[in-house]
Backbone as CSV, one residue per row, in Angstrom:
resi,resn,N_x,N_y,N_z,CA_x,CA_y,CA_z,C_x,C_y,C_z
1,MET,2.143,-6.286,25.647,1.087,-7.291,25.933,1.234,-8.429,26.769
2,THR,0.392,-8.455,27.877,0.423,-9.438,29.145,0.515,-10.598,28.701
3,ALA,1.230,-11.920,29.585,0.851,-13.016,29.323,-0.304,-13.570,29.534
4,ARG,-1.174,-12.744,30.516,-2.498,-13.089,30.508,-3.397,-12.978,29.478
5,LYS,-3.270,-11.689,28.812,-3.838,-11.598,27.406,-3.660,-12.544,26.538
6,ALA,-2.082,-13.098,26.426,-2.080,-14.094,25.088,-2.600,-15.380,25.629
7,ALA,-2.672,-15.969,26.889,-3.133,-16.885,27.288,-4.702,-17.067,26.898
8,GLU,-5.245,-15.802,26.907,-6.877,-15.767,26.755,-7.201,-16.083,25.411
9,LEU,-6.359,-15.986,24.522,-6.716,-16.393,22.957,-6.839,-17.805,22.756
10,THR,-7.800,-17.950,21.784,-8.114,-19.327,21.169,-7.008,-19.687,20.140
11,ASP,-6.656,-21.083,19.705,-5.880,-21.429,18.624,-6.379,-20.435,17.489
12,ALA,-7.475,-20.275,17.028,-7.948,-19.678,15.864,-7.780,-18.349,15.980
13,GLN,-7.743,-17.514,17.222,-7.598,-15.964,17.257,-5.939,-15.846,17.363
14,ARG,-5.087,-16.930,17.767,-3.583,-16.819,17.811,-3.416,-16.874,15.995
15,ARG,-3.911,-17.703,15.718,-3.756,-17.985,14.050,-3.783,-16.581,13.230
16,ALA,-4.816,-15.934,13.700,-5.320,-14.996,12.717,-4.160,-13.719,13.181
17,VAL,-4.102,-13.423,14.358,-3.116,-12.464,14.761,-1.901,-12.969,13.879
18,LEU,-1.213,-14.026,14.146,0.064,-14.692,13.325,-0.041,-14.307,11.511
19,ALA,-1.313,-14.688,11.441,-1.378,-14.347,10.020,-2.131,-12.904,9.226
20,SER,-1.802,-12.049,10.200,-2.278,-10.826,9.639,-1.430,-10.074,8.819
21,ASP,-1.601,-9.215,7.923,-0.604,-8.785,6.985,0.554,-8.026,7.551
22,PRO,1.624,-8.375,7.342,2.847,-7.648,7.949,3.173,-6.403,8.178
23,ALA,2.751,-5.630,6.883,2.988,-4.569,7.036,1.550,-3.404,7.283
24,THR,0.639,-3.911,7.151,-0.933,-3.049,7.665,-1.635,-3.760,9.036
25,GLY,-1.328,-4.962,9.286,-1.880,-5.551,10.225,-3.405,-5.905,9.912
26,GLU,-3.960,-6.134,8.704,-5.092,-6.465,8.177,-5.145,-7.806,8.635
27,LEU,-6.499,-8.086,9.005,-6.554,-9.495,9.433,-7.520,-10.121,8.179
28,SER,-7.321,-11.370,8.020,-8.458,-12.072,6.948,-8.735,-13.430,7.798
29,ALA,-9.340,-13.340,8.636,-10.099,-14.368,9.789,-11.522,-14.426,9.228
30,ALA,-12.159,-15.239,9.868,-13.626,-15.281,9.771,-14.034,-14.094,10.632
31,PRO,-15.276,-13.385,10.248,-15.883,-12.334,11.123,-15.914,-12.551,12.555
32,ALA,-16.305,-13.860,13.152,-16.372,-14.229,14.467,-14.934,-13.834,15.076
33,VAL,-14.130,-14.531,14.400,-12.512,-14.097,15.277,-12.264,-12.811,15.201
34,CYS,-12.696,-12.005,14.286,-12.116,-10.504,14.305,-12.882,-9.813,15.235
35,ALA,-14.223,-10.595,15.445,-14.912,-9.646,16.557,-14.674,-10.079,17.990
36,ALA,-14.139,-11.108,18.094,-13.675,-11.443,19.456,-12.335,-10.560,19.539
37,LEU,-11.257,-10.685,18.583,-9.954,-9.813,19.049,-10.343,-8.356,18.868
38,ARG,-11.676,-7.769,18.140,-11.600,-6.551,18.654,-12.532,-6.200,20.097
39,ALA,-13.076,-7.151,20.426,-13.453,-7.078,22.082,-12.403,-7.272,22.995
40,LYS,-11.455,-7.720,22.718,-10.116,-7.790,23.355,-9.267,-6.721,23.269
41,GLY,-9.390,-5.745,22.571,-8.725,-4.592,22.015,-7.572,-4.732,21.467
42,LEU,-7.728,-6.006,20.723,-6.539,-6.147,19.683,-6.736,-5.927,18.328
43,ALA,-7.864,-5.607,17.840,-7.983,-5.242,16.630,-9.161,-4.070,16.474
44,VAL,-9.255,-3.620,15.432,-10.346,-2.350,15.276,-10.818,-2.615,13.805
45,GLU,-12.403,-2.440,13.621,-12.822,-2.348,12.483,-12.812,-0.789,11.914
46,TYR,-12.628,-0.800,10.624,-12.539,0.507,10.212,-12.997,0.492,8.651
47,GLY,-13.767,1.475,8.200,-14.317,1.424,6.623,-15.532,1.075,6.384
48,ARG,-16.308,1.355,5.012,-17.257,0.885,4.834,-16.983,-0.882,4.561
49,ALA,-16.083,-1.148,3.792,-15.959,-2.527,3.754,-15.585,-3.389,5.097
50,ARG,-15.590,-2.758,6.084,-15.602,-3.397,7.595,-14.261,-4.481,7.801
51,ARG,-13.301,-3.987,7.183,-12.054,-4.474,7.623,-11.543,-4.526,8.731
52,HIS,-10.783,-5.331,9.248,-10.396,-5.376,10.548,-8.834,-5.144,10.604
53,TYR,-8.133,-4.381,11.415,-6.856,-4.299,11.501,-6.408,-4.480,12.829
54,LEU,-5.095,-4.944,13.220,-4.637,-5.127,14.362,-4.508,-3.567,14.870
55,THR,-4.484,-3.635,16.264,-4.184,-2.259,17.104,-2.803,-2.294,17.453
56,GLY,-2.213,-1.189,18.183,-0.813,-1.148,18.565,-0.626,-2.605,19.463
57,ALA,-1.533,-2.776,20.441,-1.573,-3.986,21.200,-1.542,-5.362,20.561
58,GLY,-2.413,-5.259,19.550,-2.546,-6.517,18.581,-1.004,-6.780,18.073
59,ARG,-0.552,-5.763,17.611,0.956,-5.935,16.752,1.812,-6.381,17.774
60,THR,1.726,-5.768,19.099,2.783,-6.341,20.106,2.602,-7.651,20.398
61,LEU,1.074,-8.142,20.647,1.078,-9.449,20.853,1.526,-10.473,19.483
62,ARG,1.358,-9.892,18.470,1.772,-10.901,17.071,3.327,-10.862,17.581
63,ASP,4.093,-10.070,17.560,5.653,-10.047,17.724,5.982,-10.879,18.903
64,ARG,5.146,-10.983,19.909,5.480,-11.741,21.245,5.415,-13.121,20.930
65,LEU,3.954,-13.390,19.866,3.858,-14.838,19.901,5.045,-15.553,18.641
66,ARG,5.115,-14.460,18.063,6.397,-15.029,16.757,7.367,-15.388,17.695
67,ASP,7.859,-14.985,18.456,9.172,-15.145,19.498,9.022,-16.261,20.432
68,LEU,7.829,-16.635,20.355,7.827,-17.894,21.424,8.468,-19.292,20.775
69,PRO,9.245,-19.813,21.947,9.578,-21.136,21.432,8.495,-22.161,20.915
70,ALA,8.880,-23.112,20.175,7.876,-24.246,19.751,7.148,-24.949,20.984
71,GLY,8.063,-25.223,22.266,7.429,-25.931,23.164,6.789,-25.095,24.149
72,ASP,6.497,-23.706,23.929,5.797,-22.875,24.852,4.282,-23.081,24.924
73,PRO,3.705,-23.376,25.782,2.021,-23.641,25.666,1.311,-22.589,25.016
74,GLU,1.709,-21.511,24.906,1.187,-20.213,24.242,1.581,-20.442,22.744
75,ALA,2.211,-20.877,22.360,2.975,-20.696,21.061,1.658,-21.600,19.907
76,PRO,1.248,-21.066,18.853,0.552,-21.836,18.077,0.819,-23.012,17.404
77,PRO,0.057,-23.927,17.098,0.412,-25.232,16.875,1.362,-25.269,15.541
78,ARG,2.251,-26.077,15.660,3.378,-26.105,14.443,3.490,-27.481,13.965
79,GLY,2.754,-28.657,14.568,2.934,-29.973,14.065,2.523,-30.219,12.405
80,PRO,2.347,-31.420,12.196,2.124,-31.780,10.702,0.794,-31.521,10.743
81,GLY,0.358,-30.630,9.556,-1.104,-30.635,9.294,-1.441,-29.113,10.217
82,ALA,-0.737,-28.612,10.932,-1.067,-27.213,11.685,-0.743,-26.137,10.540
83,PRO,-1.995,-25.240,10.348,-1.640,-24.103,9.716,-0.417,-23.247,9.999
84,SER,0.235,-23.116,8.879,1.813,-21.760,9.813,1.291,-20.542,9.203
85,ALA,1.869,-19.519,10.092,1.674,-18.229,9.926,1.899,-17.833,8.543
86,SER,3.030,-18.404,7.566,3.265,-17.871,6.348,2.190,-18.399,5.423
87,ALA,1.682,-19.613,5.774,0.720,-20.190,4.600,-0.556,-19.554,4.594
88,SER,-0.843,-18.723,5.591,-2.210,-18.029,5.943,-2.093,-16.451,5.644
89,LEU,-0.948,-16.059,4.999,-0.584,-14.506,4.720,-1.177,-14.479,3.623
90,PRO,-1.969,-13.338,3.384,-2.727,-12.778,2.106,-1.685,-12.589,1.141
91,THR,-2.190,-12.769,-0.287,-1.056,-12.370,-1.249,-1.023,-10.891,-1.183
92,PRO,-0.090,-10.255,-1.663,0.103,-9.029,-1.923,-0.842,-8.400,-2.411
93,ALA,-1.493,-8.634,-3.750,-2.548,-8.080,-4.119,-3.918,-7.796,-3.402
94,ALA,-4.153,-8.869,-2.632,-5.170,-9.217,-1.721,-5.082,-8.283,-0.476
95,SER,-3.693,-7.965,-0.130,-3.690,-7.620,1.119,-3.393,-5.780,0.845
96,GLY,-3.585,-5.276,-0.329,-3.231,-4.171,-0.676,-4.446,-3.392,-0.603
97,PRO,-4.631,-2.246,-0.206,-5.760,-1.434,-0.237,-6.627,-1.549,-1.414
98,GLY,-7.976,-1.710,-1.232,-8.613,-1.700,-2.614,-8.729,-3.308,-3.190
99,GLY,-8.291,-4.170,-2.387,-8.170,-5.403,-2.649,-7.292,-5.802,-3.975
100,GLY,-7.459,-6.239,-5.235,-6.704,-6.534,-5.822,-6.682,-5.493,-7.028
101,PHE,-6.629,-4.136,-7.058,-6.882,-2.964,-7.899,-5.184,-2.748,-7.893
102,GLU,-4.779,-2.743,-9.332,-3.376,-2.414,-9.456,-3.567,-1.220,-10.139
103,ALA,-2.707,-0.393,-9.535,-2.649,1.044,-10.161,-1.867,1.090,-11.426
104,ALA,-1.864,2.010,-12.390,-1.209,1.849,-13.660,0.503,2.642,-13.238
105,THR,1.075,1.744,-14.021,2.617,2.303,-13.497,3.077,3.581,-14.684
106,GLY,2.359,3.099,-15.774,2.715,3.802,-16.946,3.743,2.902,-18.042
107,ASP,3.842,1.917,-17.553,4.895,0.835,-18.602,4.210,-0.262,-18.973
108,GLY,2.614,-0.203,-18.937,1.864,-1.132,-19.392,0.873,-0.996,-20.329
109,PRO,0.142,-1.614,-20.900,-1.123,-1.105,-21.941,-2.158,-0.280,-21.394
110,ALA,-2.581,0.368,-22.149,-3.591,1.388,-21.361,-4.779,0.553,-20.750
111,PRO,-5.194,0.901,-19.691,-6.359,0.115,-19.133,-7.416,-0.264,-19.737
112,ASP,-8.042,-1.154,-19.975,-9.407,-1.660,-20.451,-10.531,-1.457,-19.591
113,GLY,-11.737,-1.591,-20.139,-12.991,-1.384,-19.607,-13.358,0.153,-19.225
114,ASP,-14.269,0.588,-18.702,-15.036,1.434,-18.566,-14.092,2.601,-17.985
115,PRO,-13.723,3.862,-18.161,-12.915,5.045,-17.501,-13.320,5.172,-16.258
116,ALA,-14.643,5.311,-16.085,-15.436,5.858,-14.896,-15.589,4.760,-13.918
117,ARG,-15.283,3.448,-14.155,-15.429,2.415,-13.210,-14.177,2.026,-12.781
118,ARG,-13.072,2.297,-13.685,-11.630,2.242,-12.802,-11.244,3.207,-12.092
119,ALA,-11.992,4.515,-12.526,-11.887,5.690,-11.738,-12.084,5.524,-10.252
120,ALA,-13.379,5.135,-10.268,-13.978,4.910,-8.833,-13.518,3.569,-8.234
121,ALA,-12.855,2.548,-8.849,-12.039,1.887,-8.127,-10.560,2.237,-7.482
122,ALA,-10.130,3.071,-8.320,-8.728,3.666,-7.952,-9.195,4.769,-6.599
123,ALA,-10.127,5.332,-6.689,-10.604,6.337,-5.533,-10.800,5.334,-4.535
124,ARG,-11.542,4.084,-4.412,-11.740,3.015,-3.229,-10.273,2.705,-2.795
125,ALA,-9.449,2.388,-3.886,-7.874,1.709,-3.321,-7.486,3.083,-2.395
126,TRP,-7.546,4.258,-2.879,-6.950,5.650,-2.068,-7.426,5.601,-0.752
127,ALA,-8.890,5.312,-0.702,-9.770,5.314,0.605,-8.944,4.132,1.579
128,GLY,-8.436,3.123,0.900,-8.131,2.073,1.566,-6.460,2.284,2.193
129,VAL,-5.896,3.115,1.633,-4.444,3.629,1.786,-4.722,4.476,2.899
130,LEU,-5.645,5.441,3.039,-5.849,6.504,4.155,-6.435,5.541,5.413
131,GLU,-7.220,4.270,5.076,-7.509,3.775,6.256,-6.180,2.938,7.015
132,ILE,-5.324,2.408,6.216,-4.206,1.811,6.431,-3.100,2.963,7.318
133,ARG,-3.206,4.115,6.719,-2.530,5.201,7.419,-3.264,5.444,8.796
134,ARG,-4.352,5.606,9.215,-5.240,5.928,10.164,-4.807,4.703,11.287
135,VAL,-4.677,3.358,10.764,-4.629,2.446,11.964,-3.251,2.198,12.153
136,THR,-2.541,2.646,11.108,-0.904,2.320,11.601,-0.268,3.651,12.268
137,GLY,-1.105,4.592,12.453,-0.692,5.899,13.263,0.188,6.910,12.335
138,THR,0.182,6.787,11.092,0.733,7.595,10.213,-0.111,8.541,9.780
139,ALA,-1.509,8.703,9.752,-2.254,9.656,9.529,-2.333,10.968,10.292
140,ALA,-2.477,12.243,9.764,-2.449,13.507,10.446,-3.738,13.885,10.632
141,ALA,-4.192,14.846,11.409,-5.250,15.372,11.681,-6.262,15.634,10.404
142,ASP,-5.969,16.025,9.324,-6.524,16.058,8.035,-6.837,15.013,7.260
143,GLY,-6.556,13.628,7.831,-6.679,12.395,7.352,-5.770,11.817,6.441
144,THR,-4.800,12.838,5.941,-3.711,12.476,5.079,-2.458,11.362,5.518
145,GLY,-1.623,12.609,6.259,-0.621,12.147,6.775,0.633,11.638,6.129
146,VAL,1.194,10.869,6.566,2.457,10.530,5.839,2.375,8.864,5.320
147,PRO,3.162,8.313,4.120,3.025,6.895,4.004,3.316,6.034,5.217
148,ALA,2.316,5.017,4.935,2.487,4.111,5.944,3.237,2.944,5.624
149,PRO,3.839,1.879,6.438,4.688,0.679,6.073,4.189,0.313,4.766
150,TRP,3.081,-0.087,4.245,2.627,-0.631,3.411,3.253,-0.093,2.070
151,GLU,3.033,1.280,2.360,3.442,2.227,1.116,4.880,2.100,0.894
152,ARG,5.747,2.104,1.913,6.930,2.400,1.878,7.738,1.132,1.208
153,THR,7.187,-0.297,1.385,7.849,-1.051,0.686,7.209,-1.654,-0.450
154,ARG,6.132,-0.999,-1.071,5.641,-1.126,-2.484,5.720,0.284,-2.988
155,MET,6.769,1.017,-3.051,6.570,2.445,-3.337,6.251,2.635,-4.949
156,VAL,6.548,1.953,-5.720,6.295,2.215,-7.140,4.887,1.787,-7.328
157,ARG,4.130,1.191,-6.745,2.683,0.892,-6.635,2.227,1.967,-6.017
158,ALA,2.703,2.429,-4.883,1.975,3.576,-3.766,2.072,4.789,-4.764
159,VAL,2.920,5.089,-5.231,3.152,6.436,-5.789,1.981,6.448,-6.818
160,SER,2.125,5.457,-7.775,1.374,5.129,-9.037,-0.361,5.374,-8.556
161,LEU,-0.484,4.855,-7.475,-1.912,5.048,-6.821,-2.307,6.465,-6.687
162,ALA,-1.444,6.824,-5.962,-1.522,8.244,-5.415,-1.708,9.133,-6.677
163,LEU,-1.239,8.864,-7.806,-1.521,9.679,-8.971,-2.502,9.323,-9.517
164,GLU,-2.656,8.162,-9.812,-3.979,7.744,-10.856,-5.159,7.729,-9.973
165,SER,-5.463,7.782,-8.727,-6.637,8.121,-8.139,-6.880,9.858,-7.871
166,ALA,-5.975,10.445,-8.390,-6.062,11.776,-8.126,-6.681,12.340,-9.780
167,GLY,-6.509,11.387,-10.523,-7.169,11.702,-12.112,-5.897,12.176,-12.994
168,VAL,-4.760,11.757,-12.616,-3.794,11.828,-13.376,-3.557,10.912,-14.309
169,PRO,-3.329,10.954,-15.818,-3.434,9.892,-16.385,-1.855,9.262,-16.650
170,PRO,-1.926,7.912,-16.721,-0.784,6.901,-16.762,-0.377,6.987,-18.312
171,SER,0.952,7.025,-18.770,1.613,6.522,-19.858,0.953,5.431,-20.318
172,ALA,1.303,4.628,-21.534,0.946,3.431,-21.957,1.913,3.047,-22.808
173,VAL,2.096,1.600,-23.071,3.042,1.215,-24.042,2.116,0.170,-24.923
174,ASP,2.777,-0.217,-26.223,1.748,-1.221,-26.794,2.805,-2.685,-26.579
175,GLY,2.211,-3.812,-27.587,3.007,-4.785,-27.092,4.507,-4.900,-27.752
176,GLN,4.785,-4.176,-28.317,6.265,-3.716,-29.054,6.971,-2.774,-28.075
177,GLY,6.350,-2.380,-27.117,7.095,-1.264,-26.031,6.665,-0.097,-26.553
178,ARG,6.266,0.417,-27.686,6.005,1.549,-28.036,5.139,2.585,-27.419
179,ARG,5.376,3.592,-27.008,4.457,4.664,-26.198,3.241,5.042,-27.044
180,THR,2.014,4.828,-26.577,0.970,4.962,-27.044,0.182,6.205,-26.669
181,ARG,0.529,6.656,-25.438,-0.006,8.131,-24.926,0.718,8.432,-23.770
182,ALA,0.575,9.720,-23.944,1.341,10.605,-22.806,1.118,10.478,-21.525
183,GLY,1.759,10.669,-20.383,1.291,10.302,-19.020,2.393,10.265,-17.927
184,TYR,2.028,9.980,-16.814,3.057,9.595,-15.639,3.829,8.266,-16.023
185,ARG,4.950,7.982,-15.753,5.699,6.806,-15.792,6.319,6.596,-14.544
186,VAL,5.806,5.780,-13.364,6.858,5.454,-12.101,7.664,4.278,-12.293
187,SER,8.971,4.536,-11.861,9.701,3.260,-11.867,10.582,3.414,-10.617
188,SER,11.441,2.496,-10.424,12.642,2.602,-9.469,13.711,3.461,-9.767
189,SER,14.109,4.083,-8.755,15.096,5.432,-9.262,16.485,4.872,-9.212
190,GLY,16.639,3.701,-8.483,18.182,2.944,-8.362,18.483,3.482,-7.186
191,GLU,17.880,4.328,-6.322,18.406,4.730,-4.963,17.442,3.979,-3.920
192,PRO,17.846,3.641,-2.730,17.151,3.244,-1.924,16.160,4.214,-1.151
193,GLY,14.621,3.985,-0.992,13.803,4.978,-0.348,13.268,5.846,-1.293
194,SER,13.306,5.814,-2.484,12.756,6.787,-3.362,12.367,6.168,-5.082
195,VAL,11.322,6.498,-5.791,11.120,6.416,-7.012,11.348,7.467,-7.936
196,ARG,11.234,7.164,-9.141,11.522,8.087,-10.309,10.134,8.252,-10.900
197,VAL,9.597,9.439,-11.228,8.380,9.890,-12.221,8.598,10.606,-13.280
198,GLU,8.332,10.189,-14.508,8.650,10.993,-15.602,7.346,11.141,-16.633
199,TRP,7.329,11.717,-17.380,6.318,12.098,-18.396,6.521,11.739,-19.663
200,PRO,6.531,10.507,-20.131,6.816,10.386,-21.446,5.529,10.136,-22.295
201,GLY,5.750,10.025,-23.917,4.859,10.190,-24.532,5.082,9.544,-25.877
202,PRO,3.962,9.218,-26.970,4.325,8.979,-28.184,5.354,9.770,-28.933
203,SER,5.338,11.184,-28.947,6.022,12.360,-29.304,6.931,12.688,-28.238
204,VAL,8.201,12.412,-28.347,9.360,12.768,-27.860,9.757,14.055,-27.293
205,GLN,9.615,14.972,-28.455,9.566,16.380,-28.153,8.292,16.968,-27.509
206,GLU,7.058,16.552,-28.217,5.788,17.089,-27.457,6.033,16.972,-25.731
207,ALA,6.135,15.702,-25.385,6.287,15.194,-24.268,7.033,15.876,-23.121
208,ARG,8.346,16.461,-24.149,9.487,16.804,-23.386,9.000,18.568,-23.042
209,ARG,8.289,18.817,-24.058,7.776,20.319,-24.031,6.557,20.497,-22.498
210,GLU,5.860,19.667,-22.658,5.167,19.474,-21.482,5.266,18.812,-19.985
211,ALA,6.433,18.331,-20.245,6.685,17.313,-18.803,7.157,18.359,-17.741
212,GLY,7.796,19.380,-18.107,7.951,20.247,-16.697,6.940,20.584,-16.092
213,GLU,5.647,21.211,-16.730,4.539,21.671,-16.434,3.664,20.456,-15.375
214,ARG,3.600,19.274,-16.389,2.869,18.267,-16.002,3.593,17.682,-14.661
215,LEU,4.928,17.799,-14.476,5.485,17.275,-13.291,5.578,18.085,-12.269
216,ARG,5.508,19.231,-12.346,5.190,20.035,-11.168,4.071,19.846,-10.679
217,SER,3.130,19.633,-11.550,1.531,19.497,-10.923,1.458,18.239,-9.862
218,CYS,2.199,17.221,-10.593,2.352,15.745,-10.166,2.933,16.062,-8.564
219,ALA,4.178,16.929,-8.896,4.761,17.062,-7.540,4.249,17.619,-6.163
220,ARG,3.299,18.540,-6.763,2.220,19.311,-5.601,1.099,18.252,-5.082
221,LEU,0.709,17.405,-6.082,-0.054,16.515,-5.665,0.478,15.651,-4.665
222,LEU,1.613,14.954,-5.033,1.927,14.060,-4.357,2.517,14.500,-2.786
223,GLU,2.951,15.772,-2.988,3.063,16.591,-1.578,1.670,16.562,-0.847
224,GLU,0.810,16.865,-1.325,-0.616,16.755,-0.552,-0.803,15.614,-0.021
225,ARG,-0.256,14.526,-0.651,-0.608,13.100,-0.336,0.270,12.507,0.628
226,GLY,1.471,13.234,0.977,2.229,12.514,1.925,3.774,12.052,1.542
227,TRP,4.050,12.674,0.375,5.358,12.354,-0.444,6.072,13.668,-0.756
228,GLU,7.388,13.617,-0.714,8.020,14.509,-0.992,8.652,14.325,-2.485
229,ALA,8.657,15.335,-3.237,9.039,15.481,-4.936,9.872,16.308,-4.849
230,LEU,11.008,16.360,-5.579,11.914,17.327,-5.958,12.160,16.748,-7.726
231,LEU,11.932,18.174,-8.319,12.525,17.928,-9.925,13.912,18.168,-10.049
232,TYR,14.135,17.454,-11.135,15.676,17.173,-11.479,15.355,17.387,-13.086
233,ARG,16.525,17.246,-13.713,16.858,17.448,-14.966,17.792,16.331,-15.522
234,GLY,17.372,15.573,-16.482,18.498,14.424,-16.746,19.152,14.650,-18.170
235,PRO,19.753,13.843,-18.943,20.237,14.008,-19.954,19.463,14.627,-21.018
236,ARG,20.074,15.621,-21.862,19.044,16.640,-22.675,17.780,17.240,-22.197
237,HIS,18.467,17.511,-20.688,17.327,18.570,-20.022,16.095,17.774,-19.878
238,THR,15.702,16.634,-19.676,14.717,15.968,-19.672,14.394,15.966,-18.076
239,PRO,13.021,16.548,-17.837,12.897,16.575,-16.315,12.260,15.390,-15.724
240,PHE,12.432,15.198,-14.384,11.979,14.026,-13.486,11.878,14.135,-12.512
241,LEU,11.009,13.626,-11.471,10.838,13.732,-10.230,11.489,12.545,-9.358
242,LEU,12.183,12.959,-8.472,12.352,11.696,-7.080,11.746,12.112,-6.135
243,VAL,10.809,10.986,-5.933,9.787,10.881,-4.805,10.103,10.104,-3.783
244,ALA,10.143,10.385,-2.455,10.200,9.832,-1.197,9.210,9.895,-0.506
245,PRO,8.964,9.030,0.747,8.168,9.182,1.855,8.410,10.226,2.611
246,ARG,7.559,11.160,2.852,7.663,12.371,3.694,7.509,11.915,5.256
247,HIS,8.461,12.465,5.947,8.796,12.040,7.426,7.566,13.350,8.173
248,ARG,7.199,12.898,9.394,6.335,13.619,10.001,6.634,15.013,10.450
């Protein structure tokens, strides 16, 4: 990004660029500011929700602005009362796809409310993931592609969303931690860059009998959605998946 382009930004536009989501580049500024950045080729509007994301040029400019010394005339205001970039960053729930939708991991209570409405919310959140992949350049010609940076830094949530939005039921527990229904459970694998997917249920024996087939189905689905999933067997031959982002 040229120095001329940086100098053309207003203070509000600089703050918007600096406050964009670190992983996705999504902007949370006023519509007029987003429109101005779009006109400069620094942002793109995408999806029915008309969200704005930084383009490659916009992300390059953001990195450049963050590296400027405090005394540089192009640097954003940093004095008392000036909004800081970190203060303007969206919260994780707000910055993720689908707004505040939280996919079930299988370790919480059964979701409340109308199942059809939740399924629709999960579908919208998955559509948001595809938007992020497109904007960050990780989408393929078929629109799916591989996980974006946002997904790679929140893998438990991202894999849970990929499963729930496809209609796979999550497991659930009650207040005492007892399993109340069979379904997927996504958790940290303890290994960098991967998560673990299991199929627990109220009846250990019944869940174990159907786990192999269910997890193979989950593996196929996750592979279609940009993940690599390998089936393993743990103690007592209990199957589980190790899931990691697929490379291009």
